[in-house]
N, C-alpha and C positions, 0 to 999 in steps of 0.2 A: 635331443640336441644333435645337430649334424656337424659334419666336418671332421676330417681325420686329424689326429694329433701330429705335430711335426715330427719328422724322423731324426734319428741320430745321424751324425755325419757318416756319409758313405765313403769318405776319403780315409784309407788306412794310414796315411801319413800323419793325420791329425790324432795325436795320442792323448791319453788322459790318465792322470794319476788315480782316477776314481773308477776304473773299469774292472780289470781282473787282477787279482793278487797272485795269479799263477805266472810262472816265467814263460817266456816265449818258447823255450826249448821243450817245456813239458807238454806243449800242444802239438808237437810234431807227430804226424801219423794219425791224428785224431780226426774223426769225421767232423767236417765243419758244421757248426751250429750257428744260431742267430748271434750276430755280433762278432764272428770270427772271419778272418781272411782265409780264402781257399788257397790251394797250392798254385792255382793259376793267377792269383792276385785278386780275384773277385771278392767282394765284401758283402756279407749278408747283413743287412741293416738291423740295428737294434733300437728299440724304442727307448727314449731317454729316461733314466730314473728321475723321479720327481724330487730333484734336489731342493732343499729349503734353506741351506746355508747353516743349519744347526745340526742336522743329522747326516751330513755327507759321510760316505765311507772313508775310513782312514786311507792315506796314500799307500800305493803299492809298496811292499817291503822289498828287501834285497832281490834284485833281478839278475838272472843269469842270461847272458846274451850270446847268440851264436857268433862264431868267428867272423872277422872282417870289420871294416871301418863302418861306423854308424853315422848316418845323417842326423843331425840334431833334431830335425823336424820329425824323424821317424822314431827317435829314441824315447821310450817311456820315461816319465818323470819319476825320479827316485827320492823326491823330497816333498814336503807339504807346502804348496804355493799359497795356501790361505794366509800365511804369515807375511806375505809381501803386499806392497801397495801397487796394484796393477789396474789398468783400465778395463772397461767392459769388453772391448774387442779382444784383449789378451785372453780373457776367460773363455771366449768361444774356441780358441785354439786349445786351451788347457782341458776343457771339458768335452771338446769335440762335437759341439752342436752346430747344426745348420739353422741359423735363425730365420724366422719368417721374413725379416727384413734386416739389413745391416744397420748398425747404429749411425745416426746422422753425423756427417763430417762437421768439423768446427767451421762455423760461418764467419763472415766478416764481422769484426768487432763493432759493438754498439758505440757510437760516438756522441749520442745525445747527452744533454745535461752539461754540468760544469766539470771540467777536467781538474783533478786534484792529484797531488803527489802523496804517497804514503809508503811505509815500509811493511813488509810481511815478515813473519817469523820463519822464512825459508832462506837457505844459503845455496847459491848455485855451485855445482861441481865444475871447476874450471879445467880439470885434467883427469882423464881416465888412465888406467895403467897402460903403458906403452910396451913394456917387456912381457914376454910370455908368462901366463899363469896356468899351472898344470892342475887339473882336477883328478881326484882319485876316489875310487870306491872303497869304502871301509866296512869291514865286518869284524865285530868284536864278539867273541864267543859264538853262540848259535844264532844271535840276532834277537833273542827274547830276554836278554839280561836287563835288569833294572838300570835306570839311567845313572844312579850313583856308582854302580860297579863299572859301567862303561866308561865313565869319566875317570875313575880311579885307574883303569887300565891305560887310557890315553895319556893321562898326566904322569904316569909312572916314570921314574928317573931313567930306567933302561930304554924305554921306547923313545923318550924325548932326546936322549943322547944319540940314538941311531938316526932320528929324523933331522935333528938340527933346528936352527931358529926359524921363526916366521911361518910355521905351519898354522893353518886355520882349520878348525874342525867344527862341524855343525852339531855335534853331539848325537848324531844318528847314523847316517850312511855316507856322508861326503866329507872330503877334506881337500884343501888346496895348498899349493906350495909354489914359491917362485923358482924352484929348482925341479928338474926332471929326475924321476927315480923309477927303477924297475919294481916289479912286484916284491913285497916284503911279507914274510910270514914269521911271526915270533910268538912263542909261548911264554907267558909271564906268570911268575909266582907272586901274587899280590901280598902274601904274608912277608916274603923276603923284601919286596919293594918298599914296604912301609914299616919294616922292623917289628912285625907282630910276633910275639913269642908264644902265643897260645897254640897248643898242640891240636891238630885236627886229624881225624881218621882219613879224610880225603883232602889233599892240599887245595888251597884256593887258587887254582890256576885258570888262566883264560888265554885263548889263542887270538892273536890280532892278525888280520889279513888286510893289507893295503895294496891295491893294484891300480894301475892307470885306467881311467875311464876309457870306454871305446873310442870316444872322440875327446882326447885328453886336454886340449887347449881351450880355455875360455874364449868365447867368440866376441871380443870387443870390437872387431871390425864390423860384425853384424849389428851390434848395438849402435855403432856410429851410423851405419847405413839406415837403420830403423829410425833413428832420430832425425836423419836428413830426408826421410820420406822415400828412400830408395828401395826398401824391402818391407814386407809385411812381418808381423810378429810371428815368431816360431819358438821352439823349445831352446834353441841356441841362445836367443835373446833372453829368454826366461832364466837360463842358467847363469848368464852374465849378471843380470840384476840380482839373482840369488847370492852370487859371490859378493857383490858390492854390499849387500845388506849385512852379510856375516863379517865382512871386512870392517865395516863401521863399528860393529858391536863387539869385536874381538877383545880389544884392549880394555874398554870400559867393563866388560864382563869379568875380566880377571881382577879388577880393582874394586868394583862396586857391587852392591846387591842388585841383581837383575830380576825384574818382573816383566816378562814379555818384552816390550820395546822400551821399557822405562828402567832407569837406573837411580839408585839411592845410595848416598854416602852416609857417614855417621851424622845424625841430625844435630844441627847447632841449636835450634830452638824448637824441639818437638812440642806439639800442643796436645794436651790431654783431652780426649773426647768423652771420657768417663768409662767405667767398667773395665779398667785396665787396658784400654786401647788408646793409642796416640797417633797423631798424624804429623807428617813432615813432607817437605818439598823434595822432589827429585827432578829428573830431566827425562823427557821423551825425545826419541830420535828415530827417524825413518827416512828412507831414500826412495824416490820414484821419478819417472819421466814427467816433465811438465812443459807447458808452453811458456816461454819467457819473452821479454821484449827483444831478445837476441835470436829467438827461434826456439825449437825444441831442445831441451837439455835435461841432464839429470840434476836433481835438486834435493837438498836435505832439509827436512822439516824438523825444527827443534821447538819444544814447548815445555811448559811446566807440567810435571807429573805430581799428583797429590796422592800419597799412599797412606793406607791405614795399617798399623802394625801393633803387635802386642808390646806393651811396655816392658822394659827390662826391670823386673821386680820379683819379689818372692811370690810363689804360687799362692800362698796363703793370703797375701794382700789382694791379689787379683780375684781370688775366689770370694773374698769378703765383698769386693765391689760388685761382682756379678750377682751375688746373692742378696745385695742390699742389707748387709749385716753390720752391726756396730763393732764387733770384735770377733776374735777367734772362738770364744765361748758361744756367742750368739750363732755363729756359723755351724758349730758342732751340734747345737740343739736343733737348728732348722734343717740340718741334713740327716737327722735321725730317721731311719726307715719307718714307714707306717705299717701297721699290721693289717692283714687282709680282714675286712669286716665280714666277708662271706664265710670265714672260718675254715679256709682251705690251707691255712698255715703259711701262706706266702708272705714275703717282705716287699712292700711296695715302695717305690722311690718317692721321696718328698718332692714338692715343687721346686724347692731351692736346689736340691741335688740335681734335678733335671737341667737347671740353668747352667750347671758346670760342665755339661756335655761338650760345650764348645771348646773346651781345653784339649780335646782329643787331637792327636797328631802334633801338638806343640812340643818343641824341643826344649829340654830343661837340663840344668846341671844341679849338682848338690852343693850344699854349703857346710856340711858337717865334716868334710875331710878335704885336704889339699891334694892336687894331682901328684902322682908319683914323679920323682925327679926325671926330667928329660922327656916326659910324656905330656900329651895335651890334656886339658881338663876333661874329666869324664862327662860324657854327654848321653842323654837318654831321650826317647820319644814317648810321650804319653799315649798308651794304647786305649785306656779307659780309666774311669774312676770306679773303684770298688765300693759297693754299698755295704761295706763292713768297716769297722774301726780298727785301730792298731791293737786294741785290747782283745778284739774278737778274732782277727785273722790269724790262723795258725798255718805254719808251713814247715816242712822238713828242712832244717838248715844245719850246717856244721857249727857246733858250739864254739864260740871264740876262744874259750879257755881249755876245754877238754879235747877239742878236735873231733869229738864224736858227733855223728848225725843224730839229731833228735828234733822232735816237734817243739817249736817255740812260737810265741806271739811276736809281732813286730815290736811291741813295747819291750819285751824281754831281750830281744836281739840287740836293739840299739843301746839298752842299758849295759849289757854284758860286753858288747863289742867296742862301743865308743864312749861309754860312761855318760850317755845322754839320757836324761829323763824327759820324755816327750811332754810338752806343755799342754797339748791338746790330744790326748789319747783316744777321744771319742770321735775324732774327725775322720771322714772317708780317706781311703788310701789311693795312691796312684799306682796303677799297674802299667809297667813300661813294655815296649815291644821286645826287650831283651828277656830271654827265658828266665822265669822265676825271680825277676827283679821287681820288688814291690817297695814303694817308698812313701813315707809320710809327707803330707802337703807342706808342713812347716819347715822341712829341711830341703826344699827344692826351690830353685830359682829359674825364671823364664829367661832364655837366652835372647839377645837383642836381634833386631832387624828380621823378625818373622812376620810375614804378611798375615793380616786378619782377613779371612775370606768370607765371613758371614755378613748378612745384611745388617746395616746399622739400625739401631732403634731411633725413635723420634728425637730423643735428647742428643744422641750422637750425631744425627743428621744435622740438627740445628747448629751444633758446635763445628761440624765439618764445613758447613756453608760459610760460617763466619771466617773460618780459616782459609778456605779455598777461593772465596770471592774477593778478588783484589782489583783495584783500578788499573788502567793501562800502564802508568809509569811504574807501579810496583810490580806488575806482571813482567814488564820488560826487564826490570832489575833481576827478577827470579830467573828469567831465561838466560841472562848474562851469567848468573851463577851456575846455571846448567852447562853453559859453554865452557866455563872454567873447570867443571867436573869432567867434561869430555876430553879437553886438552888436545884438539886436533893437531896443533903444531908439534906437540911432543909425542904424538902417537907413533910408536915404532912400526906398527903394521902398515899404517897409511904411508909412511916413508918408504918401507921396504917394497911396497907394491906400486907406489907412485900415484896414489889418489890425492888430488888437490881440491880443496874447498875454499871458496872465496871467504875472505875474512869479514866482509861487510854483508849485511842482510840484503835480500832482494828489494830493490826500490821499483815501484810500478806507478804508472799513470792510471788512476782509477777515474770513475765518473760518478758524480752525484746526480741521480736522476731527478727530474722535476717532480716535486711532491704534488699530489692531487689536492683539490679543495674538498673539505668534508661538508657534504650537503645535508642540512637539517630541514625539518618541515617549514621553518620560518626563515630560511636563507642559508647561504654558504659561510663556511669559516675556513680561513687559510692558516694552517698551523706552521707553515714554513718548514724549516728543518728542526724545529724544537721537538717534534715527535710527541706532542701532547696537546690536549684541549680540555675544557670542562663543559658541564651541562647547564650551567647557570643561564637562565633565560632562553634555553633552546628547546624546541619541540622535536620529538622523534620524527624521523623522515616518514615513518608509517606507524600509526598507533595500532592498538589491538584490532583485529579484523572484525570481531563481533563485540557489541557492547557487553560489558561485564555486569551480569545480574546475579548469577548463582555462585557465590563464593563464601567460604567460611574459614575460620581461624580456630585452631586448637592450641591451648597453652599448656605445656607440660607443668605439672604441679611439683612442688618441692622447695627446698631452701633456695632462696634467691630468685624465685619466679616472680614476674611482674604481676601486680594486682590489676583489677578490672579497670581502674582509672588510668593506669599506665598504658594498658592495651588500647583503651579508647582514644587516648591522646595520640598514640602512635598511628592508629588507623586514620584518625582525622588528618594528621600531617601527611600520611602516605597518600590518601585520596587527593589532597590538595596538590602535592608535588607531582603525582602521576598525571593529574589533569593538566597541570602546567606544561608537562612534557607532551601532551597530546593524547593521553590515555582517555578512554571513554568508560566511565563507571556510572551506571544508572541506578545502582543500589548502594547507597552510602552506608548502609547498616548490614554488614555481613554477619553471618552466624558466628558467635564467639562462645566457645565451650572450654571449660577446664578439662584436663585429661582424667579427672576423677580418680586419681591414684593409679591409673593404668600405665604400665611401663612397656606394654606390648604394642609395638608399632602397628601391627595389623589391626588390633582392637581400636586403637586411636583413629586409624583411617576409616574403619567401618562406621564408627560412631559419628565422625564428622561428615562422612559421605551421606549417611542416612539423614542426619539433621539438616544439612544444607539442601539436599534434594527435596525434603518434605517442606521446608520453609519457603522454597521458591517454586515449588510445583514443576521442576524441570531438572534435567541432568546437570549436576554441578560442573562448573567450568574451571574452577581453580580451588585447590585446598592449600591452606597455609598452616605451618606449624612453628610454634615458638619453643625452642628446646633450651634446656638449661646448660648443656655442655656439648662438646664435640664427641658425642657417643656414637661411634661408628656402627655398632649393632643396631641401635634404635634408628638411626638415619637409614641404614640399608633396608631395614624391615619396612619403614614407611615408604621408601621408594619402590620396593618390591610390590607392595599392595597398590600404590597409586598407578604405577606403570603397567603392571601385568595383570592385576585383578580387576581394577575399575577403569583403567584407560583414561585417567585424568591427570593433567599436569599439576605439579605441586611446587611449593616454595618453602624451604626451611630457613629459619633465622635464629640467631643466638639471642637469648634473653638480655644479655648485657647490652647489645646494640639497640634492642627495643627500648630499654630503659633510657639510653642516651638520646634516642630519637633525633639523630643528627641528619641534616638535609643531604649531605654528601653520601652518607650510607644509604639513605632512602633512594636517592637517584640511582645509585649503583644497583640496588635491588630492583628498581623499576626497569632497568635495561633488561634484566633476565626475565622479569615478570611479563614485560611487553613482548619479548621474543617468544615466550611459551604460549602467548595468546594470539600469535599470528602476525605481530608487527616486527619492525626492525629499526635500529637506532639511527643509522646514517647510510649514505651511499657515497662512494668516492667519485669525484668528477675530475678525471685526469686530462692529459693532453689530447687523447682521443676519446671523445665522448659521444654516445648515442643515447638519446632520451629513452628509447625503447630497449636497446640491447646493451647499454652501458659501455663496457670496454670493447664490445664486438660490433660487427655490422650484420650479424645474422644470428638466428636462434642457436644458442650454445648451452650445452649442459656441462657443468663441472662436477666431477666426482673426486672424492678423496678416499684413500684406503690406507689402513694400518693394521698390523697384527701385533698384539702384545703377548708377552710370554711371562710365565711365572718365574720365580727365582730358580737358578740352576740347582738341580737335584730334586726339584719338586716333580710330582707326577700329575699335577693338575693341568687341565687343557689350556692351550693357547686360545686367544679371543681374536676373531676377525671382525673388523668394522669397516663399513663403507658409508660415505656421506654423498648426498645428492642435492644439487642446487634446486630450490623450490620456486624461483622466479627468474625472469630473463635478465635481471640486474645482478643475479648471483649474490644476493645479500642474505638469503635464508637457506638453510640446509636441513634436510631430513637425514636420519641415520638409522642403520640396521646393524645388529650385532648378533654373533653366535659363536659357539666353540669351533675350533679349527684343527682338531687333532692335538697331538702332544709335540710342542716345540716345532710346529710346521709353519714356515714363513709364507709360503705361497698359498694364496686363498683357494680353498677347495671349489671345484666346479659347482657342487651342490649349493654352496653358500652364495656364489655369484648369481646363480639362477634365482635362489630364494630372495636375496636382497634386491636384485636389480629389476626383475620383471615387473613387480607391482609399482616400483618407483618410476621406472621409465615410461610405463604405460600411463600412469597418472600424470607425469610431466607432459606427455604428448597431448592427452585429452584436455588438460587444464590450461596449457600455455601455447600450444602450437597446432591447434585445430586437428588433433589426432595424428599429426605427423611426427616422426622421430626427429631428433635434433639434427641439424645440418652439420654441426661440429660437436665433438665431445673431447673435453680435456680431462685426462686422468692423472691426478696427482697421487703418487705412491710414496709412502714413507717407510723407513725401516729396512730397506733391502741394501745389501752390499753390492759392490761391483760384480762379484762372482754370481750374483743372482739376477742381473739385468735381463739376460736372455730368457730366464725362466718366467719373468714377468711378461715379456712379449710372447713367448711361445705357449704359455699356459693361460695366464689371466686375460691378456688381451685376445688371445685365441678364443677363449670362452665368451668374452664380451661380444666379439664379432659374431660368433655363432648365435648368441641370444638375439642380437639385433636382426639377424637374418631370419630367425624363427618368428619374430614378431612381424617383420616385413621383409619378404624375400628380395624385394627391390630396393632395399635401403641403400642410400648413398652417404651415410654418416661417415665423416672423416674424423680420425682419432689422433690426438696428440698425447703422448705419454711423457710425464716428467717425474723423475725421482728426486725427492728432497731429503737431505740428511743434515743432522747437526752433530753426528758422531765423527768428528774430525778435529784436528789440532791447528787449523789455520786461524790466525787472528790478524786484524788490521791495526796498524800503529801510525796514525797521521801525526804530523807536526802539531804539538799541543798549542802552538801560537797561531796556527792557521785557522782562522775563524770560519772559513768556508768548509774545511775538511773535518775539523774536530769540534766536538761539543765541549762544555765546560769541564767535563771529567776526563777529557783526552780520548774519548771514543770517537770512532767514525760516525758522522751524522747519518740519520736515516736516509736511505736511498743510495748509499755507497755501493757501487757495483765494481767488482774486480773480475777481469776476464783473462788475465795473464799473470805469470809468476808462480801460480800454484794450481793451475787448471791442467786438464789433460792436453797433451800436445796435438791430438788429432780429433778428439771427440767434442761434442757440443755440450759444454758445461760452463758454469760460472758461479761466483759467490756473491750473495746479495745481503747486505745488512739493512734490513727494512725497519728496524725498531730502534728505540732509544733505551739503552741499558740504564736501569735505575741504580743498580750497584754492579761493581765489578767491570770486567772487560767484555764488551759485546761479542757474542759468538755469531758470525754470519752463517747463513744457511747455504749449503752447497746444492745447486740444482743441476741435474743432468738430464738432457732431453734424449729419450730412447727412441722416439718415433714422432714424426711430424708430418702427417698426411695433409694437414691444413696449410702447410708451408707459410707459417706466420713469419713476417719479418722479425728479425732478432730484436730490434728496438721495441716493437709492439708487444712481443711476448714478455720481455723482461719488464717493460713498463706496466703491463697488465698485472703481473705478479706483485709488483710493488704497490700499485694502486689498491688492489684487493686487500692488502694487509691493513688498510684503513677502514675496512668494512666489517671487522670483527665485532660481533653484535653486543658484547658485554664489556667493552673496554673504551676508554677515552684516550687510547694511544694506538699506534699501529703495532701489530704483532710481528714476531720474528719470522714466522713461517706462514705459508698460505692458509687462510681460514679453513678450507676444505679438509686439510690435514689436522689442524688444531681441533676442529670439531670431532674428528675421528678419535683423537686422543681422549677427549672428554667422554664421548659415548662409550669407548672401550672400558673406561674406569667404572661405568655403571654395570658392567657384566656381573660383578659380585652380587649385585642386588637381584639379578634375574635368574639365579641358579634354581634349577628344579630340585630343591632339597627342602626338607622341613627346617623351620627356623631354629629349632633346638640343636640341630646338628652343626650349626655354625657355617660360616662361608667356606666354600671350596677354594676360592681364589687367593687365599692368603699366602700361598707359597710353601706351606708345610705339606708333607706327604700325607695323603689321605688313604683310607682304606678303599680298595678298589670298588667294593660294592656301593660306596657312597657316590662315586664319580662316574661309574660306567653304566651304560644302558644294558638292556637284556641281550642285545646282539653283540656285545663286547666293545662297542664304540663308546665315546663319551656322550653323556646325555646332553641334548640340545638345551639351550637356555629357554626359559619360559617365553612364549610369544606374547606380544601386546595385542589386546583385543581391537577389532575393527571399529567397534562402537566409539563414537566421539572423535575419530580421526586422529588419535594421538600419534600414530606412526608417521604422519605427515606434518607434525609439529616439532618444534625444537625442545623436546622434553628433557634433554640431557644437559642444557646449559646452566 
């Protein structure tokens, strides 16, 4: 692979919070090394770290600066900018990259389609602070104290009396005030501040240092100039936006429960999700620069926040729900430790006891005694649950009656001290984070408004969806409730600093793009703006590429399995309907086998493969399986064998659907069946149509890419996936997947080479007479604005190098588009406007918004391409990072919308471009392709695994199993 990697910025004025944690003064007199500025001002370039957005280094801590005034552009950042909503260009300044190419500027707006009016859930800022705002550097203690102690020091009465009103503190290193103050140093005794009477050998003292920043005034004039297009982004503008972000959140944080950018009040109607977890609505709030109908402004985005919390209930009740136990006695029995069968004398944790581990770090109070007069309710934090009962656990304690220290059980202590006879003495105990404090479950209560941070189970997810998915009128009502929680008009900090926010939401003129016609094999269909159609009487645009002869069906045996007659009836109906849709089946009698009691997916596949091949004297083309339930293990094992061992496409079906034998279900299966055999359902015929190239006028390859990650805290690898269009109409896509390191978002060079080389050479030889594509459109999902330039400087850099390696004279032009659904922008049309709104109040498919919520200077837009079945439709945000093809804006946006109608297994347009949608589907199959024995279970479930099971001999992660070349499965849609 040729071509140097792009260099780090050689401009010493472009600073980064992610470079060195050392202070500038500590480098004086040091021999310059790579990445340092010399005494003459020369800069030794540094290669950029491979940032992935998940493993970025922490921002630089407390910085000591040499004397003299600091230019904001030269001043290192002393806060974490990842918490702000910033554009891609801003991140080039923050991280100090020289991009291969600058991000495209915002083009002229698309005016095609019908113009409609709608409201956004954004509120324009009508007035920035006009009086000076002073910024201060703050150091509490040595800088390594825990956040709780830091906030106790800041909120102490002594310090607040000295500072006066309206100070804002970020909880870390920065504070702001509307008044100017000289340096302050104050030592606080926290015991005295909070009336603690406990004697300590060393007083709980902390020193607070507050001093003016080197450039102490927040630069609102620079922010104005930036919004007016008169200056480029620099650290002074970043500091101004950072202040506004903290200003907005200051008063809500003091009154409400804060979780990142969301706030929650006391719930009015919490919804139980099960297992002691409840959900309730809050409010999300953020501020960022946007392009508005009046030009670039600051704007506040407000949306519904749905939070999951521990229910305020007795720990015993929650533990019973977690352990699926009838009562406390049942819980006591199921938590009893198991004895080691190997005879080593150990006590093993029961499965029910393991389920209670999620209670760790939950704050609790006790119900057996009232707080002392004038003091707050005693509070504890669960450190862990002890695998010992109150009868067994012995600890040295002061006897409540004699005052002598002696060993006592927990049962004895509570009987003697509080005259409490524990009802469940065989239940596990709670060990708290306070030294020597052990409590029985039955005497503890979970405190309210504590966030539940673990992954929800299937039942909880189902309940959460029912709670969170609300139609537009109801969502708008919840947003108004959130505004009532924020109370901007009454906010004393907004008043003190002079920040003004418009009382009405942003109204914009959107455009409804013309919908394409859906072309079937027997004619077109115009769905209008309904966003749906059906398959009755319609032939697929392209049936299976080869006549189907060698196919077989295996039926899993067991209770509820369909008998032979039901299977034959289903097969007969399936063949009839597939043939009506244009499928070609020359063998109407597939091999039908029972599983013969086998529950091993690999054995089932082997048996069916062999029987089908022998019966037809050829390689099987399709294997079908009728399963009794949604057994993930069995499904994964079947797919592992079909995909990676035999290289044959497969189709799994539920026995209940086979019994019903409904035409609509069969048609839905036929779409997937046909796609796996080389066909496709429809093509979109839009405003611009070319019979050979579809939406384009030349040979174009579309690629999609996504990287999926395991749950936080897991050490299983991330999975990279890339998809590649298989025809010039871009209706079919191949996919390639493999591991991509641990929580690494940027796709590795080795993966790009491995995925792309066989695909693009196959594309060239099959579709373009051996020539590389003239145009390449790269849709990338899952990257934040801070990662845009990593995509260009690394992924696109690698793609260009690969194209040059294949053909040094290549002239392929690349367009790069990032798509995201991780945002809080929603469209709210007038419910009575039949052009703008559907019957549920959602924006109709094709609604395009280019202002009111988009970047003020960069090329981005929001497109609602689909019709939401339930809830409020979430538009997809598209951001163009590179456009060497110079597509007209109306053609590019129309192409994205048109292609949403070409999703191969749906009778509706999809919300995001199919190239990305297919990447999501293929990435989910990674769990089936792991290079691990079946008995060891899947590695991708999100739980921590032993390293020897997930790492290869060289210390890296084992690659996924490859799919064989025989049968050409890698160039089929095996994943749909």
